[in-house]
Steps between C-alpha positions, in 0.01 A plus 500: 500500500749752362491706821565194716799403288639853526453495876678163528796614289523825698493311831773258391710788367469690828582189703814436295600866527467506879684168538787622284516842662452420868553129561783408263768721663448306824484156340778519239793471748352173628450369147860585410625332819289192426644473148853555630460227761392250238788590269757485780356180645603300195847659506543424870388141455749454214786642707395305806504175303856558382650594837639215711342629822334257732238569761638549849833568662762728357341511156182649643701767682684586178170537316364733766816711501496534122132594499553754779793660315297526178206657685724752677676597176171539312352707780808723517494547124133593499553733796784679321299524181209651693724756669652609169158542346377693803803730484431564132135575572585741783765669285234614251258628764 
């Protein structure tokens, strides 16, 4: 009985080790994104409820323009941040 218990504990320990070492680095970005979506969803719904935008017409175009501008600015900021980090990495090589 003692040997079986030791084997079970060893198997569980190895399974947890391999999951943490090999699987978690691939899964954690998705878990962070999932959590971020749920946090931002409540914020977006609160903002959306307070804005006087209606569905259709000029209001819909304004929404799309604002969203496009925010996406472009965020992408440009992330691009610039990535280039600065890459320059710093190459500087030390």
